[in-house]
C-alpha positions in Angstrom: -44.1 -64.1 94.5 -42.0 -66.7 92.1 -41.9 -70.2 93.4 -39.3 -71.2 91.2 -36.9 -68.5 92.1 -37.4 -69.1 96.1 -37.3 -72.8 95.4 -33.4 -72.3 94.0 -32.9 -69.9 96.1 -33.3 -72.4 99.3 -31.8 -75.0 97.4 -28.6 -72.7 97.3 -28.5 -71.7 100.9 -29.2 -75.4 102.3 -26.1 -76.6 99.4 -24.0 -73.8 101.7 -24.9 -74.7 105.4 -25.2 -78.7 104.4 -22.5 -81.0 105.3 -23.8 -83.8 102.6 -20.7 -84.7 100.9 -20.4 -86.3 97.5 -19.0 -89.9 97.8 -15.8 -88.4 96.2 -15.6 -85.3 98.8 -16.1 -88.2 101.3 -12.5 -90.3 100.5 -10.8 -86.9 101.1 -9.6 -86.1 104.8 -11.4 -83.0 105.2 -14.7 -84.0 107.5 -13.6 -81.3 110.2 -13.4 -78.2 108.2 -16.7 -78.5 106.2 -18.3 -78.8 110.0 -17.2 -76.1 111.3 -18.0 -74.4 107.8 -21.4 -75.6 108.1 -21.7 -74.8 111.3 -20.3 -71.0 110.9 -23.0 -70.5 108.2 -25.6 -71.5 110.2 -24.6 -69.4 113.1 -24.9 -66.3 110.6 -27.9 -67.3 108.8 -29.8 -67.7 112.6 -28.3 -64.3 114.0 -31.5 -62.8 112.4 -34.3 -64.7 113.8 -36.6 -63.5 111.2 -34.7 -65.4 108.8 -36.1 -68.8 110.7 -39.5 -67.5 110.6 -39.5 -66.7 107.2 -38.5 -70.3 106.4 -41.5 -71.2 108.8 -43.7 -69.5 106.7 -42.1 -70.8 103.3 -42.7 -74.1 104.4 -46.2 -74.0 105.1 -46.5 -73.3 101.3 -48.3 -76.0 99.5 -46.3 -75.6 96.3 -44.0 -78.7 96.2 -40.8 -76.2 94.8 -41.0 -74.1 97.7 -42.0 -76.4 100.9 -39.5 -79.4 100.2 -36.5 -77.4 99.6 -37.3 -75.5 102.9 -37.6 -78.7 104.9 -34.2 -79.9 103.9 -32.8 -76.3 105.0 -34.6 -76.0 108.3 -33.4 -79.6 108.9 -30.0 -78.9 108.4 -30.2 -76.1 110.3 -31.3 -78.0 113.2 -28.2 -80.3 112.5 -25.7 -77.8 112.9 -27.2 -75.3 115.5 -30.0 -77.5 117.3 -30.6 -76.1 120.5 -30.5 -72.4 118.9 -32.8 -73.2 116.0 -35.3 -75.1 118.6 -35.1 -72.0 120.6 -36.3 -69.7 118.2 -39.0 -72.1 116.7 -40.1 -72.5 120.1 -40.5 -68.6 120.7 -42.2 -68.5 116.9 -46.0 -68.5 116.9 -47.6 -71.4 115.9 -43.7 -72.7 114.8 -43.9 -76.2 116.3 -48.0 -76.7 114.7 -46.5 -75.1 111.0 -44.0 -78.3 110.7 -46.6 -80.8 112.5 -48.9 -80.6 109.2 -45.8 -81.8 107.2 -47.1 -85.6 108.4 -50.1 -85.0 106.9 -49.0 -84.1 103.2 -50.1 -86.4 100.6 -46.7 -86.5 99.0 -44.9 -88.7 100.5 -41.4 -87.3 99.8 -42.3 -84.4 102.1 -43.7 -86.3 104.9 -40.8 -88.6 104.7 -38.5 -85.7 105.1 -40.8 -83.9 107.3 -40.0 -86.9 110.1 -36.5 -86.5 109.7 -37.2 -82.9 110.4 -39.3 -83.4 113.4 -36.3 -85.7 114.5 -34.0 -83.0 114.7 -36.4 -80.6 116.3 -37.4 -83.1 119.2 -33.8 -83.9 120.0 -32.9 -83.0 124.0 -35.8 -80.4 124.2 -38.6 -81.7 126.9 -40.7 -78.3 125.8 -41.1 -79.2 122.3 -41.4 -82.9 122.5 -44.4 -82.0 124.4 -46.0 -79.7 121.9 -45.6 -82.2 119.5 -47.1 -84.9 121.3 -50.0 -83.2 122.2 -50.2 -81.7 118.4 -51.3 -85.4 117.8 -47.6 -86.4 117.0 -48.5 -90.3 118.2 -51.7 -90.9 116.3 -50.1 -89.8 112.9 -46.7 -91.8 113.2 -48.8 -94.8 114.3 -50.7 -94.6 111.3 -47.6 -94.1 108.8 -46.4 -97.8 110.3 -49.4 -99.0 109.5 -49.6 -97.8 106.4 -46.1 -99.1 105.7 -46.6 -102.3 106.6 -45.4 -102.5 110.3 -41.9 -104.2 111.0 -42.1 -105.1 107.1 -42.1 -101.7 105.9 -38.9 -99.5 105.1 -36.7 -97.0 106.0 -40.0 -94.8 106.9 -40.8 -97.2 109.8 -37.3 -96.8 111.5 -37.7 -92.8 111.1 -41.1 -92.9 112.6 -40.0 -95.2 115.6 -37.1 -93.1 116.2 -39.1 -89.7 116.6 -41.2 -92.1 119.0 -38.4 -92.7 120.9 -37.5 -89.1 120.9 -40.9 -88.3 122.1 -41.0 -90.8 124.9 -37.7 -91.3 126.3 -36.9 -89.4 129.7 -40.2 -87.5 129.4 -42.7 -88.7 131.9 -45.2 -86.2 130.5 -45.7 -88.1 127.1 -45.4 -91.6 128.5 -48.2 -91.2 130.6 -49.9 -89.2 127.6 -49.0 -92.6 125.5 -50.8 -94.6 127.7 -53.7 -92.5 128.5 -54.5 -92.1 124.8 -54.6 -96.4 124.4 -51.5 -96.2 121.9 -49.9 -99.3 123.7 -52.7 -101.2 122.2 -51.3 -99.9 118.9 -48.2 -101.7 119.4 -49.2 -105.2 119.8 -49.6 -105.9 116.0 -45.9 -104.8 115.2 -45.0 -108.4 116.9 -47.5 -110.2 115.0 -44.5 -111.5 112.8 -44.7 -115.6 113.0 -42.9 -118.5 114.1 -40.5 -118.6 111.2 -38.0 -115.9 111.7 -35.4 -116.9 108.8 -34.7 -114.9 105.5 -35.7 -111.6 107.4 -34.1 -108.1 106.1 -32.1 -106.4 107.8 -34.6 -103.3 107.8 -36.9 -105.8 109.4 -34.9 -106.6 111.8 -34.1 -103.1 112.5 -37.1 -102.2 112.8 -38.1 -104.9 115.2 -35.4 -104.1 117.5 -36.4 -100.3 117.3 -40.1 -101.4 118.3 -38.7 -103.5 121.5 -36.7 -100.2 122.1 -40.1 -98.4 122.6 -41.5 -100.9 124.9 -38.3 -101.0 126.8 -38.6 -97.1 127.0 -42.2 -97.4 128.3 -40.9 -99.6 131.0 -37.7 -98.9 131.7 -36.6 -99.1 135.4 -35.6 -95.3 135.5 -39.1 -94.2 135.1 -40.9 -93.2 138.1 -42.2 -96.6 139.8 -46.2 -95.3 139.4 -45.8 -95.2 135.5 -43.6 -98.0 135.1 -46.2 -100.0 136.6 -49.2 -98.8 135.1 -47.7 -99.3 131.4 -46.7 -102.9 132.1 -50.0 -103.2 133.2 -51.8 -102.0 130.2 -49.2 -103.9 128.3 -50.8 -107.2 130.2 -54.2 -106.5 129.6 -54.6 -105.4 126.0 -52.5 -108.7 125.5 -48.7 -106.6 124.3 -47.0 -108.7 126.7 -48.4 -112.6 125.9 -47.8 -111.6 122.2 -44.2 -111.3 123.1 -43.8 -114.2 125.0 -45.1 -116.1 121.7 -41.6 -114.7 120.2 -39.5 -114.6 123.2 -37.2 -117.1 121.5 -37.5 -116.3 118.1 -36.5 -112.6 118.1 -34.4 -111.8 121.2 -37.7 -110.1 122.8 -35.8 -111.3 126.5 -35.0 -108.1 127.5 -37.6 -106.4 126.4 -40.3 -109.0 128.5 -37.5 -108.9 131.2 -38.6 -104.9 131.7 -42.5 -105.6 131.2 -42.7 -108.1 134.1 -40.3 -106.5 136.5 -42.0 -105.5 139.5 -45.6 -106.2 138.6 -47.1 -109.3 139.9 -49.7 -109.8 137.5 -47.2 -109.8 134.5 -44.8 -112.0 136.6 -47.3 -114.6 137.5 -47.9 -114.5 133.5 -44.7 -115.3 132.9 -44.5 -118.1 135.2 -47.1 -120.0 133.5 -45.9 -119.4 129.7 -44.6 -122.8 128.4 -41.7 -122.7 125.5 -42.3 -124.5 122.5 -40.7 -127.5 122.9 -41.3 -131.3 122.9 -42.6 -132.1 125.4 -43.5 -128.5 126.4 -41.8 -127.0 129.4 -41.6 -123.6 131.2 -40.3 -120.4 129.5 -38.1 -120.0 132.8 -36.5 -123.3 132.5 -35.8 -123.5 128.9 -34.2 -119.8 129.4 -32.0 -120.9 132.4 -30.6 -123.9 129.8 -29.6 -121.0 128.0 -27.9 -119.2 130.9 -25.7 -121.8 131.9 -24.9 -123.5 128.6 -21.4 -121.8 127.6 -22.3 -122.6 124.0 -24.6 -119.7 124.0 -24.0 -116.4 122.5 -22.8 -114.2 125.6 -25.6 -111.5 124.7 -27.9 -114.0 124.9 -26.7 -115.6 128.6 -26.8 -111.8 130.2 -30.2 -111.3 128.7 -31.8 -114.6 130.5 -30.0 -113.4 133.5 -31.7 -110.2 133.4 -35.1 -111.8 132.4 -34.7 -114.3 135.5 -33.4 -111.2 137.5 -36.5 -109.2 136.7 -39.2 -112.1 137.2 -37.9 -112.6 141.4 -37.7 -108.6 141.7 -40.1 -107.9 144.3 -41.5 -111.1 143.8 -41.9 -113.3 146.9 -44.1 -115.9 145.5 -41.7 -116.4 142.6 -38.7 -116.6 144.8 -40.2 -119.6 146.7 -41.2 -121.4 143.8 -37.4 -121.3 142.6 -36.6 -122.3 146.0 -39.0 -125.0 146.6 -37.5 -127.2 143.6 -33.9 -127.2 145.4 -35.8 -128.8 148.7 -35.4 -132.5 149.1 -39.5 -133.0 149.3 -40.1 -131.2 146.0 -37.1 -132.6 143.7 -38.8 -134.2 140.6 -36.0 -136.9 138.9 -38.0 -137.2 136.0 -37.8 -133.4 134.9 -35.4 -130.7 135.4 -36.2 -127.6 137.4 -34.5 -124.5 137.5 -33.3 -125.6 140.8 -31.4 -127.9 139.4 -30.0 -125.9 136.7 -28.9 -123.5 138.9 -27.1 -125.6 141.0 -25.4 -127.3 138.1 -24.4 -123.8 136.9 -23.0 -123.2 140.2 -20.4 -126.0 140.3 -19.7 -126.4 136.6 -16.2 -125.8 134.8 -17.2 -122.3 133.4 -16.8 -119.7 135.3 -19.6 -117.5 133.9 -21.7 -120.0 134.5 -20.7 -119.5 138.1 -21.3 -116.4 138.2 -24.5 -116.3 136.5 -26.0 -118.9 138.5 -24.7 -117.7 141.8 -26.5 -114.2 141.0 -29.3 -115.7 140.0 -29.7 -117.8 143.1 -28.7 -114.6 145.4 -31.9 -113.1 143.9 -33.9 -115.8 144.5 -33.1 -115.1 148.6 -33.4 -110.9 148.3 -35.1 -109.7 151.2 -36.5 -112.8 152.1 -35.1 -114.4 155.6 -37.5 -117.2 155.4 -36.2 -118.8 152.1 -32.7 -118.0 153.2 -33.1 -120.2 156.6 -34.9 -123.2 154.0 -32.1 -123.2 151.7 -29.6 -124.3 154.7 -31.7 -127.7 154.4 -30.9 -128.0 150.6 -28.4 -131.1 150.6 -26.1 -132.4 147.6 -24.4 -135.0 146.7 -21.3 -134.6 145.5 -19.7 -138.0 144.8 -20.5 -141.6 145.1 -20.1 -143.2 148.1 -19.5 -139.5 150.2 -22.0 -138.5 152.4 -24.1 -135.5 150.9 -23.0 -131.9 151.9 -24.8 -128.4 152.4 -25.3 -125.8 149.6 -23.7 -123.7 151.8 -20.5 -125.8 152.8 -20.4 -126.9 148.9 -20.0 -123.2 148.0 -17.1 -122.4 151.1 -15.5 -125.5 149.5 -15.5 -124.2 145.9 -14.1 -120.7 147.5 -11.2 -122.7 149.5 -10.3 -124.4 145.8 -8.9 -121.5 144.6 -10.9 -121.3 141.4 -11.2 -118.6 139.1 -11.7 -114.8 140.2 -15.2 -114.7 138.4 -16.2 -117.8 140.0 -15.0 -116.4 143.6 -16.6 -113.4 143.2 -20.0 -114.8 142.2 -20.1 -117.3 145.3 -18.9 -114.5 147.8 -21.9 -112.1 146.2 -24.0 -115.2 147.0 -23.0 -115.8 150.7 -23.1 -112.3 151.6 -26.7 -112.0 150.4 -27.6 -115.5 152.0 -25.7 -114.3 155.7 -27.0 -110.6 155.7 -30.0 -110.5 157.8 -30.1 -114.1 158.8 -28.2 -115.1 162.2 -29.1 -118.6 161.6 -27.0 -118.7 158.2 -24.5 -117.0 159.6 -24.4 -119.8 162.5 -24.3 -122.5 160.2 -21.2 -120.4 158.2 -19.2 -120.2 161.6 -19.6 -124.0 162.1 -17.9 -124.7 159.7 -14.3 -124.5 161.2 -12.2 -123.8 157.9 -14.1 -120.8 157.2 -13.0 -118.3 159.5 -9.4 -119.1 158.9 -9.7 -119.1 155.4 -11.3 -115.6 155.1 -8.7 -114.4 157.7 -6.0 -115.9 155.1 -7.8 -114.0 151.8 -7.9 -110.8 153.8 -4.0 -110.9 155.3 -2.2 -111.7 152.3 -0.8 -108.8 149.8 -1.8 -110.1 146.2 -2.4 -108.2 143.0 -5.2 -106.0 141.6 -7.1 -108.7 140.6 -7.3 -110.6 144.0 -7.9 -107.2 145.7 -11.4 -107.5 144.9 -11.7 -110.9 146.3 -10.1 -109.7 149.4 -13.0 -106.6 149.7 -15.5 -109.4 149.4 -14.2 -111.5 151.9 -13.8 -108.5 154.4 -17.7 -108.0 153.7 -18.5 -111.7 154.5 -16.4 -111.6 157.6 -18.0 -108.3 158.7 -21.6 -109.6 158.3 -20.6 -113.0 160.1 -19.9 -110.2 163.2 -22.6 -107.9 162.6 -25.3 -110.7 162.2 -23.8 -113.2 164.7 -25.9 -114.1 167.6 -23.1 -115.6 169.6 -24.6 -118.8 169.9 -21.4 -120.4 169.1 -18.8 -120.2 172.4 -15.6 -120.3 170.0 -17.0 -117.6 167.3 -18.7 -115.0 169.2 -18.3 -111.6 168.2 -15.6 -110.3 170.4 -13.7 -113.2 169.6 -14.0 -112.5 165.9 -12.6 -108.7 166.5 -9.9 -109.9 168.3 -8.7 -112.0 165.4 -9.4 -109.3 163.1 -7.0 -107.2 165.3 -4.2 -109.5 165.8 -4.2 -111.6 162.3 -5.2 -108.7 159.8 -5.4 -105.2 161.9 -8.6 -102.8 161.9 -7.3 -100.0 159.6 -6.4 -103.2 157.1 -9.5 -104.8 157.2 -11.2 -101.6 156.8 -9.2 -100.5 153.7 -10.2 -103.8 151.9 -13.3 -103.7 152.7 -13.5 -100.3 150.5 -11.6 -102.1 147.7 -15.5 -102.8 146.4 -17.1 -99.5 146.1 -14.0 -98.2 144.7 -13.5 -100.8 142.0 -14.8 -99.5 138.4 -16.6 -102.4 137.5 -18.7 -101.8 140.9 -19.8 -98.1 139.6 -20.8 -99.4 136.2 -22.7 -102.3 137.7 -24.7 -99.3 140.2 -25.8 -97.5 137.5 -28.8 -99.9 136.4 -30.6 -102.8 136.9 -29.9 -104.9 133.4 -26.3 -106.1 133.2 -24.2 -104.5 130.3 -20.2 -105.7 129.8 -18.2 -105.7 127.2 -16.9 -109.2 127.8 -17.3 -112.0 129.8 -14.2 -111.2 131.9 -15.8 -107.9 133.1 -18.6 -109.6 134.5 -17.9 -108.9 138.3 -20.9 -107.2 139.7 -24.6 -107.5 140.1 -26.8 -104.2 140.5 -28.8 -105.5 143.7 -25.4 -106.4 145.1 -24.1 -103.0 145.1 -26.9 -101.9 147.1 -26.2 -104.3 149.8 -22.6 -103.1 150.0 -23.8 -99.4 150.3 -26.4 -100.4 153.1 -23.6 -102.9 155.2 -20.1 -101.2 154.4 -20.8 -98.2 157.1 -22.4 -100.7 159.5 -19.5 -103.1 159.9 -16.6 -100.2 160.1 -18.5 -99.2 163.1 -19.1 -102.6 164.4 -15.1 -103.3 163.7 -14.4 -100.3 166.2 -17.2 -101.1 169.0 -15.5 -101.7 172.3 -16.8 -105.3 174.5 -18.9 -103.0 176.7 -20.5 -101.4 173.6 -21.5 -104.5 172.2 -22.8 -105.7 175.3 -25.1 -102.6 175.6 -25.9 -103.1 172.0 -26.5 -106.7 172.6 -28.7 -105.1 175.2 -30.5 -102.7 172.8 -31.1 -105.6 170.4 -32.9 -107.8 173.1 -34.6 -105.1 174.0 -35.5 -104.5 170.5 -36.1 -108.0 170.1 -38.5 -108.1 173.0 -40.2 -105.0 172.0 -40.5 -106.3 168.4 -42.1 -109.5 169.8 -44.3 -107.6 172.1 -45.3 -105.4 168.5 -45.8 -108.9 166.8 -47.9 -110.4 169.7 -49.8 -107.2 169.6 -49.8 -107.4 165.7 -51.1 -110.8 166.0 -53.6 -110.0 168.7 -54.9 -107.1 166.6 -55.0 -109.3 163.8 -57.2 -111.5 165.1 -59.6 -109.0 166.6 -59.5 -107.6 163.2 -60.4 -110.6 161.7 -63.5 -111.2 164.7 -64.1 -107.6 163.7 -64.4 -108.3 160.2 -66.5 -111.4 160.8 -68.8 -109.5 163.2 -69.2 -106.7 160.7 -70.4 -109.3 158.3 -73.1 -110.8 160.7 -74.2 -107.6 161.5 -74.5 -106.4 157.7 -76.6 -110.1 157.1 -78.6 -109.3 160.2 -79.2 -105.9 159.3 -80.2 -107.1 155.6 -82.3 -109.7 157.4 -84.3 -107.3 159.9 -84.8 -104.6 156.9 -86.4 -107.3 154.9 -88.3 -108.4 157.8 -89.2 -104.5 158.4 -90.3 -104.4 154.8 -92.8 -107.6 155.3 -94.3 -106.2 158.6 -94.5 -103.0 157.0 -96.1 -104.9 153.7 -98.5 -106.9 156.3 -99.5 -104.1 158.8 -100.6 -102.1 155.3 -102.8 -105.3 154.3 -104.0 -105.9 157.6 -105.2 -101.9 157.2 -106.3 -102.4 154.0 -108.7 -105.5 155.4 -109.8 -103.1 158.3 -110.7 -100.5 155.7 -112.6 -102.8 153.6 -114.7 -104.2 156.6 -115.0 -100.9 158.0 -116.5 -99.9 155.0 -118.6 -102.9 154.3 -119.9 -102.5 158.1 -120.5 -98.7 157.3 -122.5 -99.6 153.9 -124.5 -102.4 155.6 -125.5 -100.0 158.0 -126.5 -97.4 155.9 -128.2 -99.8 153.7 -130.3 -100.6 156.5 -130.8 -97.2 157.6 -132.0 -96.4 153.6 -134.6 -99.5 154.1 -135.8 -97.9 156.9 -135.9 -94.0 156.3 -135.9 -94.0 152.5 -133.6 -91.5 152.8 -131.0 -90.5 149.5 -127.5 -90.4 151.2 -125.9 -93.2 149.8 -124.6 -95.2 146.8 -126.8 -97.5 144.6 -124.6 -99.7 142.6 -122.5 -96.8 140.9 -125.4 -94.4 141.0 -124.5 -91.5 143.5 -126.8 -89.2 145.0 -127.2 -86.7 142.6 -128.0 -88.8 140.2 -130.9 -90.2 142.3 -131.7 -86.5 143.2 -131.4 -85.6 139.5 -134.1 -88.6 138.6 -136.3 -87.0 141.6 -136.2 -83.7 139.9 -137.2 -85.3 136.6 -139.8 -87.0 138.4 -141.3 -83.6 139.6 -140.9 -82.1 136.5 -142.9 -84.7 134.8 -145.4 -84.6 137.4 -145.9 -80.6 137.0 -146.2 -81.6 133.0 -149.1 -84.1 133.8 -150.8 -82.2 136.1 -150.5 -79.2 133.5 -152.1 -81.7 130.9 -154.8 -82.8 132.8 -155.6 -79.0 133.4 -155.4 -78.3 129.8 -157.5 -81.3 129.2 -160.4 -80.1 131.7 -160.1 -76.4 130.1 -160.4 -78.2 126.6 -163.4 -80.2 128.1 -165.5 -77.0 129.1 -164.5 -75.3 125.9 -166.4 -78.4 123.9 -169.3 -78.4 126.2 -169.6 -74.7 126.1 -169.6 -75.2 121.7 -171.9 -78.3 122.2 -174.4 -75.9 123.9 -173.7 -72.7 121.4 -175.9 -74.2 118.5 -178.9 -74.5 120.8 -178.3 -71.0 121.5 -177.9 -70.0 118.1 -181.0 -71.8 117.0 -183.1 -69.8 119.7 -181.7 -66.4 117.7 -183.3 -64.7 115.0 -180.2 -62.8 113.7 -176.9 -63.8 114.5 -174.3 -61.0 113.9 -171.5 -61.6 111.8 -169.0 -60.7 114.7 -170.4 -63.8 117.1 -169.8 -65.9 114.5 -166.3 -64.9 113.3 -165.3 -65.5 117.2 -166.6 -69.2 117.2 -164.5 -69.9 114.3 -161.2 -68.3 115.8 -162.4 -69.9 119.1 -162.7 -73.5 116.9 -159.3 -72.6 115.2 -157.5 -72.2 118.6 -158.9 -75.7 119.9 -157.4 -76.9 116.6 -153.7 -75.7 117.6 -154.0 -76.7 121.4 -155.1 -80.1 120.0 -151.8 -80.6 117.8 -149.7 -79.4 120.7 -151.6 -82.1 123.1 -150.8 -84.7 120.3 -146.5 -83.6 120.2 -146.5 -83.1 124.2 -148.2 -87.1 124.3 -145.2 -88.1 121.7 -142.4 -86.6 123.9 -143.8 -88.2 126.5 -144.1 -91.5 124.9 -140.6 -91.1 124.0 -139.3 -90.0 127.9 -140.9 -93.0 129.2 -139.6 -95.4 126.5 -135.9 -94.1 127.6 -136.6 -94.5 131.4 -137.6 -98.0 130.5 -134.0 -98.4 128.7 -132.4 -96.9 131.8 -134.4 -99.3 133.7 -133.1 -102.3 131.9 -129.3 -101.4 132.1 -129.7 -100.8 136.0 -130.7 -104.1 136.4 -128.1 -105.7 134.5 -125.5 -103.6 136.9 -127.0 -104.4 140.2 -125.2 -107.2 141.6 -127.4 -109.9 143.5 -125.1 -109.3 147.2 -126.5 -105.3 147.1 -129.9 -106.1 147.2 -131.1 -103.0 149.3 -130.1 -100.6 147.0 -131.6 -102.4 144.1 -134.8 -102.7 145.4 -135.0 -98.9 145.9 -134.2 -98.3 142.6 -137.0 -100.9 141.3 -139.0 -98.4 143.9 -138.1 -95.5 142.4 -138.3 -96.6 139.0 -141.6 -98.2 139.6 -143.4 -95.2 141.4 -141.7 -93.2 138.6 -143.8 -94.9 136.3 -146.8 -95.3 138.1 -146.4 -91.2 138.8 -146.4 -90.8 135.1 -149.6 -93.2 134.7 -151.3 -90.8 137.1 -151.3 -93.2 140.0 -148.8 -92.2 142.1 -149.9 -92.3 145.9 -151.1 -95.9 145.4 -147.6 -97.1 144.1 -145.7 -95.4 147.1 -148.2 -96.9 149.7 -147.7 -100.5 147.9 -143.8 -100.2 147.8 -143.4 -98.6 151.2 -144.9 -101.7 153.0 -143.1 -104.3 150.3 -139.9 -102.7 150.9 -140.1 -102.7 155.0 -141.4 -106.2 154.8 -138.1 -106.8 152.5 -135.7 -105.1 155.1 -137.6 -107.0 157.7 -136.9 -110.7 155.7 -133.1 -109.0 154.8 -132.5 -109.0 158.2 -133.5 -112.0 159.5 -131.7 -114.2 156.7 -128.1 -112.3 157.4 -127.5 -114.6 159.9 -125.7 -117.3 157.9 -124.6 -118.0 154.3 -127.2 -120.3 153.4 -129.7 -117.9 154.1 -128.0 -115.1 152.1 -127.8 -117.5 149.2 -131.7 -118.0 149.7 -132.1 -114.2 150.0 -130.1 -113.8 146.8 -132.6 -116.2 145.4 -135.6 -114.4 146.5 -134.5 -111.5 145.8 -133.8 -112.3 141.7 -137.6 -113.6 142.0 -138.7 -110.1 143.2 -136.5 -108.4 140.9 -138.3 -110.6 138.1 -141.5 -110.3 139.5 -140.8 -106.1 139.9 -139.8 -106.3 136.2 -143.0 -107.9 134.9 -144.9 -105.0 137.5 -142.6 -102.3 135.6 -143.7 -103.7 132.4 -147.4 -104.2 132.9 -147.7 -100.6 134.3 -145.5 -99.2 131.3 -148.6 -100.8 129.3 -151.2 -99.4 131.0 -149.4 -96.2 130.6 -149.4 -96.9 126.8 -153.1 -98.1 126.9 -153.6 -94.8 128.6 -151.9 -92.8 125.8 -154.1 -94.5 123.4 -157.1 -93.5 125.6 -156.3 -90.2 125.4 -155.7 -90.3 121.6 -159.1 -91.7 121.0 -160.7 -89.0 123.2 -158.8 -86.3 121.3 -160.0 -87.8 117.8 -163.8 -87.9 119.3 -162.7 -84.6 120.2 -161.8 -83.9 116.2 -164.8 -85.7 115.3 -167.0 -83.5 117.3 -165.2 -80.3 115.7 -166.1 -81.8 112.5 -169.6 -82.2 113.5 -169.8 -78.4 115.0 -168.2 -77.2 111.7 -171.1 -79.1 109.8 -173.8 -78.2 111.7 -172.5 -74.6 111.8 -172.4 -74.3 107.6 -176.0 -76.0 107.8 -177.2 -73.1 109.9 -175.7 -71.1 106.9 -172.4 -69.8 109.2 -169.3 -69.1 107.2 -166.5 -71.9 108.3 -162.9 -70.8 107.3 -160.3 -73.0 107.0 -157.4 -73.4 109.3 -155.0 -71.4 106.9 -156.9 -68.6 107.1 -157.4 -68.4 110.7 -155.6 -65.5 112.2 -153.0 -66.1 114.5 -155.4 -65.5 117.4 -153.5 -62.6 119.4 -157.0 -60.5 119.9 -157.4 -60.3 123.9 -161.0 -60.8 125.3 -162.2 -57.3 125.6 -162.4 -57.7 121.4 -164.6 -61.2 121.9 -166.5 -59.5 124.4 -167.1 -56.3 122.0 -167.9 -58.5 119.1 -170.5 -60.2 121.3 -172.2 -57.2 122.4 -172.5 -55.8 119.0 -173.6 -59.0 117.6 -176.3 -58.9 120.5 
């Protein structure tokens, strides 16, 4: 529980186990003994796995005095017994995750020592590397590098880069995770270092070197082809390749750029377009080749340029053609230096390293490209003034025969073997020179020292290629004669033995390991990686060819001819199939075009059909409406639509009309009853005058009857007011309908006017007369409309007359409304007369001495007729 004591205990264990010696102790010669002690103490400590588990728990503590010594102790344990401690941490629950938290510590000391701890933890352990990567290590390490200033950072950046290399090198899963996580894009700012590369600190150079190595880890030729290709494309798309090319000359990024473009057509095409910052601007390839064939340049740089050129041509037939084309007569430009001219210059210079590099570079331009091998036979060289030009092939054999340095001869023999393999025409050109075969047999037959054995083996390979790929077009150099020559001059066994010198050579084995040429000194540059593949392929084939008899050769020739014929047939059919594919593709395109046109036409036809159908429906509707309008005018039926007014609305209006009729008849009946009552009341005073003594009961009955008449009169007044308001409402609706009715729908409008006119007339009491007049008028209008429908002019005239008729009908309707108002006024005058008569009657009754009560004293009048009759009897 005491953090200080725990810290001292961890420091003590660290001092016991660690091999970090003081300066004075380092001067003594006791390193092995100390190493053994630290390893022994570590072994004792980790025998109990609980110790490591407890240490992982202490590393989780935030207290600086506990966490920091715990990190140092665990790092020391991993240095002493790495695999064993790794296994304990791997099986410990959340062991790796606990250590990943160190990268997030805000204290730089712990964070930096945490990076060193993870370096030791991730060494040579793919499982831990994957766990660390999936614990977001890439994100955290790249953040630290950015915070520290990228390449300008200190030792912390170097440690982070070393940890990233541990996580990515030879770990395809982590490489894919790094690419998929878009971390390649974050590497681009690392190389934004500017053009001025002088005055860099040693730490910055180290950081940049590690950064370039990290890029190469992702695109190494030893990675799976698919993974390398995807990383190469990502580097192109994010601009990393372009950034590297800008500092190509300044910082020595040649090897890195080489592997970024190797085998990736897109990146190779971009590299071909890059210009070096020279005046005038020249292609970067040309400037690099200048360095390669310049003997004053450093050896490391020349090797890097050769590797870059090889990577540029790897599986790049387009680039190969561009290089070879600069050698052909029709494309040579005397005003500028081309890649081909530089290669030829290096091929025949006095520097053996330049000879070798140029020969290997030219061999890569011909690799697996029979067409270019044939084209290169056309290249002619002017060796000296006054002498005729010689072919490039002849010049190579001339230099071979002059006994130059071993490195030069090895380079030229590798070029010739690559050139002649799988190219019968080149073999014929080579055999056409009578000095070539004697030179080769003489080189193979001699017993020379170890240095010359390599040349002998390559000469045997070249002679075997001349036999195997010989098409027997030269009578003196047929296969059988060359075999007989080997048998007589060299011996088959001796020939096979000399041929085996190549693959047994130490430098051959070293070159076969990886594509990049890596040599400790220029003298060791003897073999090219791609050439070792060719030797592997041809060694067994040539050995069999040498031992074959003439009959077997004949059979083989027949088989070859058969195969050639078969290949010709296959080629012919391929050509036919290709042409048919092209025709089929064209027909497919035409079909697609016609199909799209057909779909457009079908859509147009469908649209036109729908439009025609709409027009037909509109025509039929107009036709039906016209027939209905005629029928309705003839029969006055109510089954059509009048300018938006449906049948239900017409029937509703008719119901309201019937209702108003009934009300009007009821009112007339009530008026008749009142008239009869008034007549009775007029005759009442006469009866009273002849009667001697009227009774009290009869007087009270008369008064009650007068009060009832007064109430009924008030009711009549209110009903007349309601009737007036309803008539005004009908007039407003009539005006609205007249505005809405179009001129071209004449018949429904006339019928509506007829209904409204009939309504007005019926309200006013003249229903029968209005109907008879309206029917006659509408029949006349229907007949006139049917006659005027023949032409447009008649229709317009009809419309004008219709407007006049509507105006006339409107004036009639207004006149009828005025008459209705006049009748209402007459009715009101009549009621006023009745009131006056009632008042006069009341006065007469008062004069006669009969009591007359006011309206407020009148009883409700609910007594029946029997009571009234009883009162009259009592009065009598």
